[in-house]
C-alpha angles and dihedrals in degrees: 000000000000114000121210111258096236092055090051090054092049092051091051093048092049089053092049092049092049100041108028100037091227117178123253091251092052091050091049090051091050090051093051093048094049094044088053089052090048091051091051093048091047091059086057091049091247134131126204093261092057097046118124129197092258091054090056091046089054090053091051090049089052089053090052091049087055090061096247113165121256090246092053093049090047091053091051092049090051089054091048092052091050092049096049091045086055091050090052095046091050091047096243088126133021099214130036108231092192096057099099100031111128123228113244112259121237111243113241112245114238112245116258115258140177132234119246089243090056092051092045089054092045091053094043106111116176125221094263091061096089102124115122092249092054092048091049092050092047091052091048093051097042092050093045093049094043096049107025090227122170114254092246090051093053099047091049096048111136116236092232090057091061094040090054092046093051090052094049123088095232096045092228127171121202108212129188109216136170115345091013091283114154122221138174121251121189123216118216126212094268091053093047092050094048091047092052091051091047094049088060090065102026093105090069089071096049121093124222093299125059112260125221093211127094091224106036124185140166091258117122091257090055093235137075109288127233090241093053092049089052091050093050088050093054091046090052093051091048091049091052091047091246129143102270093181093076096043130097136138088261092053089050088052089052090048089057090056098042093047092051090049091050090054092053104267117155114260094224092052091051090051089054091050091050093048 
C-alpha cells in the first residue's frame, strides 16, 4: 500500500530523533530538505516509493542549477541517502535508488597569482632607496621572482652558493629542495645586479662572527626567517600602494611559473625549475 510522502518523512524523523539523538535544529533541517525533495518529485508525478536513481540525479542537477554550494548539495544528498536507507530497511521500497549517487566534488581553487604589472611595480625601487634594508629586500625579491625558489630555500641560501654563481658564466644556483633533491636555478640580469649591490652592504646584517648565510640576521637560526620575509613583503606592497592581502612569498613563486608559462615556456621545464 502506498504511503503518503509526508507521513514517510515523519516516520523517518521520529526514528532519527529516537536513535541518533539528533538535535532539534538538525531534525528541522532534515525535514526541510526532504519536503523540498518531495515537492520536486510531486511535480514529476512521483512518490518516494516510485523514485528511480535518475530521478534523484535530476533533483541534484536542479539544485546545482539553482546555485547551491557543493557543501549544501552534499548535505542534502546525505539526508536523501539516510532517508532511502530507512525506507528500504522498513520495507517501504525494495531497492534503494540513492545507493550509487555520487557526492558532488568540490572544485579546486585556482592558485592565487599576480599580474606582471603588479610584480613590476613591486620590484620597482627608485634611486633614493639605497639603505641596506632596501638593497637586501630588492635582492630577496629579484632572486625569488627570477628563480621561483621556495621561501625556505631563499632565506637559507649559503653565501658561497651565490658567490660561486656570480663568478660563473651561466649565473647558476644549485639548490637543495624537498627531499634533498638538487635542482638548477638561473639568475637573470636583474637578480645578479641586485645581489651585487646587496653584497656591498651585507656585512651590516652580520653579528660579531662571520655568517655562512647569504641573508644573515640576529635570529636564533642565524639567517632571515620566513616570517620576517613575509612581513617585509607585506610592508613593501603597502608602501607601493598594492594589494598586500593577496601577496605572499608563495604567491610570488607562483607568479614566476605562471608568467613563464604565459610567455611560452614548456610546462615540464617550469616544473623542474620549481622543484
